[in-house]
C-alpha positions as CSV (number, residue, x, y, z in Angstrom):
1,M,-97.1,-8.6,-15.9
2,S,-97.8,-7.7,-12.5
3,W,-96.8,-4.5,-11.3
4,W,-94.4,-6.1,-9.0
5,R,-92.3,-7.5,-11.7
6,R,-92.8,-3.8,-13.8
7,N,-91.2,-2.3,-11.1
8,G,-88.8,-4.3,-9.5
9,L,-85.4,-3.4,-10.6
10,A,-86.7,0.2,-9.4
11,L,-87.7,-1.6,-6.1
12,G,-84.2,-3.2,-6.0
13,A,-82.9,0.2,-6.4
14,L,-84.4,1.7,-3.9
15,A,-83.2,-0.8,-1.4
16,A,-79.8,-0.8,-2.1
17,L,-80.0,3.2,-2.4
18,I,-81.7,4.1,0.6
19,P,-79.2,2.4,3.5
20,A,-76.6,3.8,1.3
21,A,-78.0,7.5,1.8
22,V,-78.2,7.1,5.5
23,V,-74.6,5.8,5.5
24,V,-73.4,8.5,3.9
25,I,-75.6,11.1,5.6
26,G,-74.9,9.8,9.2
27,G,-71.6,9.4,8.2
28,Q,-70.8,13.0,7.4
29,E,-72.9,14.2,10.7
30,W,-70.7,11.8,12.8
31,I,-67.4,13.1,11.0
32,T,-68.6,16.9,11.8
33,Y,-69.7,15.9,15.6
34,Y,-66.8,14.1,16.5
35,G,-64.0,15.1,14.3
36,Y,-64.0,18.5,16.0
37,R,-64.5,17.2,19.4
38,P,-61.4,16.3,21.9
39,I,-62.6,13.2,22.2
40,S,-58.7,11.1,21.5
41,P,-56.8,11.9,24.6
42,I,-53.1,11.4,24.5
43,E,-52.1,10.5,27.8
44,V,-48.5,12.4,28.8
45,P,-47.2,11.2,32.3
46,E,-46.1,13.5,35.0
47,G,-43.1,15.1,34.3
48,E,-42.1,13.7,30.8
49,S,-42.2,16.0,27.5
50,V,-43.9,14.9,24.1
51,E,-44.3,16.3,20.4
52,F,-47.8,17.4,19.4
53,A,-48.7,20.2,16.5
54,G,-45.1,20.9,15.8
55,A,-44.5,21.8,19.8
56,T,-42.9,20.2,22.5
57,F,-44.9,20.0,25.7
58,G,-44.5,18.8,28.6
59,D,-42.9,19.1,32.5
60,A,-46.6,20.2,33.1
61,R,-47.0,20.7,37.0
62,L,-49.4,22.7,39.5
63,T,-48.8,24.7,42.0
64,D,-51.0,26.5,44.7
65,A,-51.1,30.2,44.4
66,T,-54.8,30.5,46.6
67,A,-52.3,32.6,48.9
68,E,-50.8,35.0,46.5
69,L,-54.8,35.6,45.2
70,T,-56.9,35.5,48.5
71,D,-58.3,38.9,48.2
72,Q,-59.4,38.4,44.9
73,I,-61.3,34.7,45.3
74,P,-64.3,33.4,47.6
75,A,-63.7,32.2,50.9
76,D,-64.3,28.7,49.9
77,A,-62.3,28.4,46.8
78,K,-58.4,28.2,45.8
79,V,-56.6,28.8,42.8
80,V,-54.2,26.3,41.7
81,V,-51.9,27.2,38.2
82,V,-50.9,24.8,35.4
83,E,-47.4,25.2,34.7
84,I,-46.0,23.6,31.3
85,A,-43.3,24.2,29.3
86,V,-43.8,24.5,25.2
87,R,-41.0,24.7,22.9
88,P,-42.6,26.0,19.6
89,G,-41.7,24.7,16.3
90,A,-41.8,26.8,12.9
91,E,-45.3,27.4,13.3
92,P,-46.4,28.0,17.0
93,P,-49.5,26.5,18.1
94,M,-52.7,28.5,19.8
95,C,-54.1,26.1,22.4
96,D,-56.8,26.2,25.0
97,L,-56.5,24.7,28.1
98,T,-58.9,23.1,30.9
99,L,-58.3,21.4,34.1
100,R,-59.8,17.9,35.0
101,E,-59.7,15.9,38.1
102,A,-58.5,12.5,37.2
103,S,-61.4,11.0,37.7
104,G,-63.0,13.2,35.0
105,A,-66.1,13.9,37.6
106,R,-65.3,17.9,37.4
107,H,-63.6,19.8,35.1
108,W,-62.7,23.8,35.0
109,E,-61.5,26.5,32.7
110,R,-58.8,29.3,33.3
111,A,-59.7,31.3,36.5
112,S,-61.8,34.7,36.8
113,S,-63.2,35.8,40.0
114,P,-66.9,36.5,40.3
115,S,-65.8,40.6,39.9
116,G,-63.7,39.7,36.7
117,P,-60.2,38.5,35.5
118,L,-58.2,37.7,38.4
119,D,-54.8,40.2,38.4
120,W,-52.6,37.4,36.6
121,D,-49.0,38.4,35.4
122,G,-48.4,35.1,33.4
123,T,-49.0,33.6,29.9
124,D,-52.2,31.2,30.6
125,Y,-52.2,30.3,26.8
126,C,-50.2,29.6,23.9
127,P,-49.5,33.0,22.0
128,S,-49.4,31.8,18.1
129,D,-46.4,34.3,17.6
130,S,-44.0,33.1,20.3
131,T,-41.3,31.2,18.4
132,A,-38.9,30.8,21.5
133,P,-39.6,28.8,24.5
134,Y,-42.3,29.6,27.2
135,L,-44.1,28.2,30.3
136,I,-47.8,28.2,30.3
137,E,-48.9,29.6,33.5
138,A,-52.4,29.1,34.0
139,P,-54.8,29.9,37.1
140,F,-57.8,27.9,37.8
141,L,-60.3,29.0,40.2
142,L,-61.7,25.5,42.3
143,P,-63.9,24.8,44.9
144,E,-62.3,24.2,48.5
145,D,-63.3,20.3,48.0
146,A,-61.3,19.9,44.6
147,E,-58.8,17.2,45.6
148,G,-56.3,15.6,42.8
149,P,-55.3,14.3,41.2
150,F,-55.9,16.4,38.6
151,V,-55.1,17.0,34.5
152,A,-54.2,19.3,32.3
153,E,-56.1,18.8,28.7
154,L,-54.4,21.0,26.1
155,V,-56.7,21.3,23.1
156,V,-54.8,22.5,19.8
157,A,-58.0,22.8,17.6
158,D,-55.6,22.1,14.1
159,E,-54.9,18.2,16.2
160,L,-58.9,17.8,16.7
161,P,-59.8,14.9,17.8
162,R,-56.8,14.2,19.1
163,F,-55.3,16.3,22.2
164,L,-53.1,16.5,25.0
165,R,-54.1,15.6,28.7
166,L,-51.1,15.8,31.0
167,E,-51.1,14.1,34.5
168,V,-50.0,17.4,36.8
169,G,-50.6,15.9,40.2
170,D,-52.2,16.9,43.3
């Protein structure tokens, strides 16, 4: 009896188990990598609202606050404020907000000046203890050449990989 015949069953099992192991391990890595990143946007047109993460987010808009904060920012920069109305549900979500050019070329985190955080009085995040409606007012420090249209990307960790992409205009 040849070696191939004596080990045929074991070789057949290996031929089936190796690809299965690759799929299981690779699938777990894929879920770990992509399952916890914001990769699936829910588009929200300007002026509209949407239910997300047990709250209603909407009426997003952008205002220029450069004149108010001129003494806190570099000469070649501007400050815009993203405003989003929020009506939290029974369990208010915690969220993170970034601003992106609609083309996707550049994005910015909430603002701080080169010398530290901007002196800002607004609520620039989703407070997890607020059950009353509130307004997110998040300042972003942009280079002078940044031009709209812009979108605000709102991420709630419990909802990943889904996130909101709210149109905020120019």
